[in-house]
C-alpha positions in Angstrom: 4.6 -35.5 0.7 5.2 -39.2 0.9 8.5 -40.6 -0.3 8.8 -44.0 -1.9 12.1 -45.4 -0.7 11.8 -48.5 -2.9 11.5 -46.6 -6.2 14.5 -46.5 -8.4 16.6 -43.3 -8.1 17.3 -40.9 -11.0 20.7 -40.2 -12.2 22.2 -36.7 -12.2 21.7 -36.4 -15.9 18.0 -37.2 -15.6 17.6 -34.6 -12.9 19.3 -32.0 -15.0 17.0 -32.7 -17.9 13.9 -32.4 -15.7 15.1 -29.1 -14.3 15.7 -27.8 -17.8 12.3 -28.8 -19.0 10.7 -27.1 -15.9 12.6 -23.9 -16.7 11.4 -24.0 -20.3 7.8 -24.4 -19.3 7.9 -21.6 -16.7 9.8 -19.2 -18.9 7.5 -19.9 -21.9 4.4 -19.2 -19.8 5.9 -15.9 -18.5 6.7 -14.7 -22.0 3.2 -15.2 -23.3 1.5 -13.1 -20.6 4.2 -10.4 -20.3 2.7 -8.2 -23.1 -0.8 -8.4 -21.7 0.3 -7.2 -18.3 2.0 -4.1 -19.8 -1.1 -3.2 -21.7 -3.3 -3.4 -18.6 -0.9 -1.2 -16.7 -1.1 1.6 -19.2 -4.9 1.4 -19.3 -5.0 1.6 -15.5 -2.5 4.5 -15.4 -4.7 6.6 -17.6 -7.6 6.3 -15.2 -5.6 7.5 -12.1 -6.0 11.1 -10.9 -2.7 12.4 -9.9 -2.1 14.7 -6.8 -2.1 18.4 -7.7 -4.8 18.0 -10.4 -7.0 20.9 -11.2 -9.9 20.8 -8.7 -11.1 24.4 -9.2 -14.5 23.2 -10.5 -15.1 21.3 -7.2 -17.0 22.8 -4.3 -16.8 21.8 -0.7 -19.8 21.7 1.6 -18.2 21.8 5.0 -19.5 23.8 8.0 -16.7 25.4 9.9 -17.4 26.2 13.5 -15.1 28.5 15.5 -13.1 27.2 18.5 -15.3 26.8 21.6 -14.5 28.1 25.1 -13.6 24.6 26.4 -11.2 23.9 23.5 -7.5 24.8 22.8 -5.2 24.5 19.8 -2.3 22.2 20.4 1.1 23.7 19.5 2.5 20.3 18.6 -0.1 18.9 16.1 -2.1 22.1 15.5 -5.4 20.3 16.1 -8.2 21.8 18.1 -8.6 19.6 21.2 -10.9 19.5 24.2 -9.6 20.9 27.5 -9.6 17.4 29.0 -6.8 16.4 26.5 -4.5 19.2 27.7 -1.3 18.0 29.5 -1.2 21.0 31.9 -3.1 24.3 32.3 -0.1 26.5 31.3 1.1 24.5 28.2 -0.9 24.1 25.0 0.1 20.5 24.3 -2.3 17.6 23.9 -1.7 14.2 25.5 -0.6 12.7 22.2 2.1 15.3 21.6 3.4 15.4 25.2 
């Protein structure tokens, strides 16, 4: 921002008055919208589905295949991994958990 060094300078009283006016303007705008924000939050909260909700009416369509001969279950993360991700042949740990 450019500064005009030839312009007359304001006194401390004028600066205080300007800062008070700025505070009044910003606080007044905040008060007007504060009620509207609260109303919107309550409307949004009613539409959220909380964890632990009753999902007994839902059905899952997932095909589960058994573990294949070239796979192992990692003892660290309990995920079924391919043999190429095993750290060593005698330990059931994947590369990520090792």
